[in-house]
N, C-alpha and C positions, 0 to 999 in steps of 0.2 A: 428333701430340702429343695426349696424353690431356686430358680435360676437367678443370675445376678441382676436381671432386669425386674424381677418380681420381689415382693415383700417376702422375706423368709418366714416360714411357719414354725412356731415353737410354743411350748406351754411354759409360762413363767414359773409355775409351781415346781417345775423340774430343775430349777436353778436357784442358787443362792445369789443375792444381790450385794454387791460391794460398791460403795460410793467413795470416790476419790476425786477431789476437786469438784468440777461440775459434771463429771461423768459417773454414771451408775452402770456397772458391768455385770452381766449374767455369767456366772461360772457354774459348771456342772457340780452338783452337790458331792459327788464321789471324788472329785479331783482335789488333791491336796497340794499340788505343786504350781498351779498356774499363777497364783497371786502372791507377791512378796511385798508386804507393807513397808519394809525397810527401803525399798526402791522408790517410794514416793518422793524422797528427797531428790533422787536422780531426775525424775520426771518434772518436779517443780523447778529445779535448776534449768532444765532444758527449755521449758516454756519461757522462763525469764530471759534466757540467752537468745532464743529465737526472736522474741519481741524486741530485744535490744538490737540485734543484727538487723531486723526489719526496719526499725526507725533510722538507724545510721545509714543503711543502704538506700532507703527511699529519699532521705535528705541529700545524700551525695548525688543520686540520679537527677533530682530536681535542680540542684546547684549547677551540674554540668549542662543541663538543658537551658537554664537561665544565662549561663556564661556564653553559650553558643548563640545568644540573642534569638533563641527560638528558631534557629535555622533548620533544626530537625523537623521533619514533617509531623511527627506524632509526639505527644507528651510521653514521658517515660511511664512504664507500667507501674501501677500502684498495688498490684497483687503478686503473689508468688506461689510456687509449687513446692511440694514436699514429698519425699520418698522415705517411708519407713521400711527398710529392706527386710527386716526380720520381725514381723509385727506380732506373731503369736496370737494373743486374745484380741488385739486391737485396742487395748486400753490407752496406750500412748497416743495413737492416732485419733481416737475419740476425744481425748483431752485436748490435743492440739486443735482439732476442729472447733471445739466449743469454747476454748479459752484464748485462742490467738486470732486476732482480727486480720482481715485482708488476705486470707489464704484462698487461692483460686481452686486448688484441689490437692488432696493427699492420696498417694498410692500406698495402700497398706498391703505389703507383699508377704507371703509365707509359702514355703514349699509344701506344707501339709494341707490336704483338703479339709480336714476337720478344723484346723486353725482358720482357714478362709471362711468356713461356715460360721465360726465363732465371731469373726470380724463383722460379717454381714448382719448377724443377729444383733450384735451390740450396737452397730451403726443404726439399725432400724429402731432398736429399743430406746436409743437416746434421741430419736426424732431428727436424725441427720439424713441428708440426701445421699443416695448411692453415687451421685455424680460428684459430691464434695469429698467423700471418703470412698475411694474406689478399691475394693478388695480385689487382690490379684494373686492367683496361684502360680508360682514360678520360682525358678532358681534365682537367687538374689544376684549372682554375678551375671547371669544371662540378661536379667532385667536391666542392670546398670550398663552393660556393654551395648545393649540394644537401644539405649537412650543417649548415646554419645552425640548424636546429631540434634536431639531435642532434649536438652539437659534440664535437670531440676535445679531449683534455687537452693534447696536445703535437702541434705541426705542424712538420715539418722541410722547409725549402725550400733545396735545394742545386742550383741550376741552373748551366748553362754560360752565364756572362755575368751579366746583371742579374736580380735577383729582383723588380724593380719591378712588372712586370705581374701578379704573383701576390699582392701585399700586401693589396689590398682584399678578396679572397676569404679570405685567411688570417686577418685580424683578425676577420672575421665568423664563421669556422668554429671558432675556439678558445674554450674555456670561460672564464668569469670566473676570473682567477687562473692561467690556462693559460700554457704556455710556447711561444714561437715561436723556432725556430732558423733563422737566415737567413744565407745565403752570397751574396756578390756578387763576381764575379771580374773585372769590367770596370774595373780600376784605371787603364787608359788613359783612361777617361772621368772617374773619380772623383778621381784623384790627379794630374792635370796640367791645364794650361790649353789643351790641344790641341783639345778638343771641348766648350767651355762650353755651347753650345746643346743638345747631346745630353744633357749632365748635367742641365741645367735641366728639360728636358721629362721626363726619367726620374725625377729625384729632387727636383725643385722648388727647386733651388739651384745656384749656380755654384761651381766649384772654383777653387783658386788653385795656381799653381806656387810653392810655398814649402817651407821646411824642415819645416813641420808638415802637409804635404799628406796624409799617411796618417791622421793624427788627424782632419783635416777630412773625409776620406772617410767615416770612421765617423760623424761628426756629421751629414753629409748623409744617410746611410742612416737614422739614427735620426729625423731630420726627416721623411723620406719615410714612415717607419712611423707617426709621430705624425699626419701629415696623413691617411693612410689610416684611422687609428683614430678620430681626433677627430670626424670627421663623423658617426660612429655613437655619439658620446658615450662613447668608450672611451679609456683612457689607457694609454700604453706606458711601462713602467718598464724601463730598461736594467739587466740583471743583470751581464752581462759582454760587453764589446765589444772584439774583438781584430783587429789588423792582422797578418796572417800571410802570409809569402811573397808570393804574387801575388794575394791576395784578402783580403776582410774577412769575419769571421764574428761574428755577434751573437746573443746569447741575451737575449730580452726577455720580460717578463711583461705580460699584457694584463689591465687592470682595468676593470670596469663601474662607474666612479666619475666622474660628470659634474663634480663639484666639482674634481677634479684637472685636468680638461680646461681649466677656466677659467684655470688658472695656466700653461698651456703658452706663451702669448705672452711671459711674463716670462722663460722659459727658451729662447726662440728668438730669433735675431737675425742681424745682419750681421757680417762680419769685414772690417776695413780693414787692408790690408797694404802696407807701403812697399816699392816696388820698388828703392829705393836701399840701405837698411840692413837690410831684413828685419824691422823693427819691426811690431807689430800692435796692434790694439785691437778690442774687440767692442761692438756696439750692440744691446741687447735691444729687442724690438718692444713690450714692455709692462712694467708694474711692478705690484707688489702692496703695498698699504698696509693697516695694521691699522685697522679701524673700531671702532665702539662695540660693547661686549659681546663682544669677541673675534671679531667678523665681519671679513671681508676685503674690500677694494675693489680691483678689477682695472682698472687705468688704462693709458692710453697713455703710453709712455716719453718722456722729454725727450731731445733730441738737437740737433745731431749730436755724436758722441763724439770726433771729430777734425776738424782743419782739412783743407782740400783738399791742402795740402802737409804732409809729415812734420815734426813739431816737432823731431826729433833731427837730421835731415840735410837737410831741405828737399826730399826726393824726392817723387815723385808717388804718391798713394795709389790702390790698386785695391781693388775691392769683391768679396767672396765671400759665399756664402750666398744666402738665409737658411739657417741650420743650427741644430741643437740645441746649446745652450750649457750645459745642465744636466749632471749627473753621467753618465758613461759606464758606471759600474760600481756595483753594490750591494756594499758592503764586507763585510757579513756573509755574503752569498752566496759571494763569492770566497774568503773565509777558510775557510768550510766545505768548499768545493770543493778548496782547497789541502790541507786536512787529510785529506780523503777520498783524494786522489791519493797523498799521502805514506804512507797506511796500506796501500796496495795496490801494492807494488813490482813484482809479477809480472803484474798485470792489464793494464797499459798498456805497449805497446812503446815509446812515446815519453815515458815518465814523467819522465825528466831534463829534457827541454825543457818539458814541462807545468809542472813545479814551478818552473822558472826564470821562465817567462812569468807564471804566477799570482803569484809572489812580487813581481815588478816591478810588476804591476798593483796589488797590495796597497799598495805604496809610493807609487803615483801620487797626486798631489793632484787634487782635483776641479775645479780652475781650468781653463778652456779654453785649449788650444793651448800652444806652448812655443817656446823659443829653442834654438839649438845653439851650441856653442863656435865652430865654423867660421864660422857666420853672423855672430856678434857681433864676432869679432876680425878677420875678413877685411874687415869694414866700415871698420875703422880701420887697415888694412894692418899688423896686428901678428900675431906668432906666437901660437898658442893656449897658454894656461897649462893646468895640470891642472884637471880637473873638480872635484876636491876643493878646490882653491884658490878657485875661483869660488863653489862652494856654501858654503864657509866664510864668505866675505865677505857673502853674502846672509843666511845664518843669524845671523851676528854683528850684522847691521843690524836684526834682529828680524823677519825674514820667513821663510816656509816655502819649502822647495825639495825637488824630487824628480826622479827620472829618468822616462823614458817607455818603455813596452814597445815602441812602434812605431818608435823611432829611437834609435840609439846616440849617446852624447855629447850628449844633450838636457838642457835645463834647463827644468823646469816650476816656476813660482814665482808667489806672490801679490804679489810686489814690483811696484810700478808701474814703467812703462818708464824714468822718469828715474833711479830707483835702480839699475836694471840697467845703464844707460849710465854712471852714476857709478862702478860697480865696474869697468867697462871702462876708463874714464879713469884710475882709480887704478892699475890694473895697468900701463897704458901709461906713466904718470908714473914708475913704479918701474923699468921695463925700458928706457925710452927710446923716443922717438917715431921712427918710420921716416922716412928722408929722402924717401920716395916720397909722403908726405902733402903735398898742395898746399893752401895757404890758399884758402878759398872752395869747396873740393871737399866732397863729402859727408863724407869722413873728417875733413877740416879743420873743418867745422862741428860735428861731434860732439865733437871734442877741444877745441874752443875754448870750449864752454859751461862755465860755472862750476859745479862740483859743489855739491850741496846736502845730500849724505849723508856722514857720517863713516864711512869704509870701513876695515875691519880684516881682514887676511888671516890672522889667527891661526887655526890649525887648529881646527875645530869637530868635536866628537865625532859629530854627526849628518851630517857632510858626505860620508861614505863609506857608501853604502847597504848594508844587511845582505845583500841578494842578491849584492852584489859581494864582500863580506868572506867569505861562506861558499862563494864560488866556484860558484854555481849557473850553469847554462847560460842566460844571460840573453838572448842574441841568436843566432839560428840562422845558421850558415854554410851554404854551398850543400850540400844533402843528397845530390846526385848530379850527374853530368855531364849537361849539357843539360836541367836540370830546369825545371819550370814547368808551365803548363797543357798538358795533352795534347790531341791532335787531337780535333775533334768527331767523333762517330760518323757514318758515311757516309750513312745513310739520311735523306732529307729529311723533316722534320716540318712539315706545312703547316697544321694546325688552329690556330685562334686560341686563345690561353690556354696551350697546352702545346706549340705547334708550334715549328719551327725558325725562326730569323730568316731572312728572305728577303734574300739578298745583293744589294746594289746597288753600282754603280760608286763607288769611293772609300770604301766602307763599312769596309774593313779599316784598322786603325790600325798605326802603326809600333810597334816594341818599346818597352816602358815599364819604368821602374825597378821591379824586384821589391821588395816590402816587406822591409825589415830583413834583409839577407843577411850581416851580420857587421860587425865594427868597421871593416874595411878599406874595403869598397865593396859596394854592393848589386849583386846579379846582375841581368842583363837577361833578362827572360822575354818570350817571344812572347805577346802578349795581343791577341785579336781582339775588338774592341768592335762588336757587332752592333746595328743600328738598333732591332730589336725584341727580340732575344736571347730568342727563345721556346723554343729547344731546350735540354733539360736536358743538363748535362755528364754524360757516361757515366763512372761510377766504375769 
C-alpha cells in the first residue's frame, strides 16, 4: 500500500462497487458487513443537516461582520472543517466531500490500518484530493483532545453502539457555534428497562419501558451531551433529534455561553411513570425567576411533582431520568432543512422519507413525552377511537396537540393529565363501559372519577396534521428483509477511546424493539449492547 502522499495501488476487479449518492465505494468482495444500505437515510439526513448548519452559520457570521461596520480586519471564513472520528470505509466522508460545498477539508479517522487504507483507496477512486479528505490512523479521543486548540467546525460521531465515551472529547474539539452529529445504536439500553444500570453509567440517567421510550432515549442522550459540555461552561442546543429505525441520531450546536449553562437545571429533570395506566409527570431539577433589572435567579425547584401512587388509577410510580426536558429541535433549523430537502429531489435517495420525518418534527410540540391511543384506552378496557377524534376533543378544550415522529398514533399535548383522562372518560361514556371493568380496579378508578372538563368531540380543523393530509411518508415500514444493525467488523479493536468493546459473559442483550417500523408493529432488530461499546460501526 502506498503512503498517504502517493496514490494508493489497487485492482478494481478485487472489489465490488457500491454507489450511494454521488459516491462510488470499493468494498472487498468477501466482506459482508461493511455496507449497510439502511444507513443511507442517516447519511442523507446528515448531509442535509450540515448544509443547513453551514448556511445559517455563514449568514450569522456575515451579519456580525456587517453590524461591526467592517471593523474586523478580515471577512469571516466561508469554508469549514469536518472530523469524521470513526470513519470505517470512508463512505460518509467521501459523500460529504462530493455533496457538500465549501468544505475546507475533512479528517477521516479510524483506529484500524486496513480501514485507513480503505479510506485512501475510496478517496482516490472518487477523484478527490488527499488534501480535501485526509485519512488519519489514530485513536478518536486522542485526535479530538489533540485538536482542542485548533478546533473543527463539524464533528461526526457514528459508532457501533454508544457514543458516550467520545462526548467529552467532541465537545472540547468543536468550535463555538459548531455542529456535533451523534449516533447511538444501543436502544436495548436506552429504550427499555432491561439494563438500567448500564444506561445510568453511560448516559447519566435511567430509562423506562413506556410508550414514550424512544423519545426518552433522545432526552437521555441530550442530557449526556449537556453533562459533558456544561463542565467546560459549554451549552448544547439541540437542532434536530431523531429516533430512526434501530438508533437515534442527533444534531446539536455547541455554544461558549456560560449564562445558558446556568439554566440547564431548569430544563433537566426526572420522569415519573405509572406502571398501571401509563400516565406520566416530569419534575425539573431547578427553576428560573425574573430578578430586578431584567436579571435572572436560578433556584432549586419545588417538589415532588406526584404522589407515591398515581392520582388517576392508584398504580405505583416508577422514576426515570434525569433527562433533558427542554426542546429537542430548533424549529427554524428544521424548517430550513425541510425546504432544502424539498428543493433537491434528485440529491437524496431517501428524500420521501426525509420530508416525511422533518414535516412531523415541525408539527411536534416542545412539551416533553407523549401518550398513545393504545395506552390510554387499554387502561380503561375500551376500543381505540380515531386519533382525529381525540385530538379534536383536546383542541376544543383549548389545548395544543400534535403527533410524534418517533411513535405512530401518539398524542403529544400540553393538556394536564386530568384533562386527558376526562377525554377518555367522555368517550367511554358515549360508547359504553366494558363489562370487563371491575370496581376498584385501575380501570374502575379512572372511570369513577368525576370529570372536570367539558369535552366536545366536534371535529376540529387542526386535528388532522398536514403531514397526514398531504400523504407524506411519516413512518417507515421495514426497508428490507432481516434489516437492522449489521454485524460488527471482525477485527478486534483494543485501544481505549476508539477500541472495540471487550465482550464479557452476559454482555449481549436480547432483541429490542426497532424504532418506528410502521403503523402495524415495529420490527425486531438484533441489537448488541456492549459494556464499553468502543468499536465504531463499519458503514
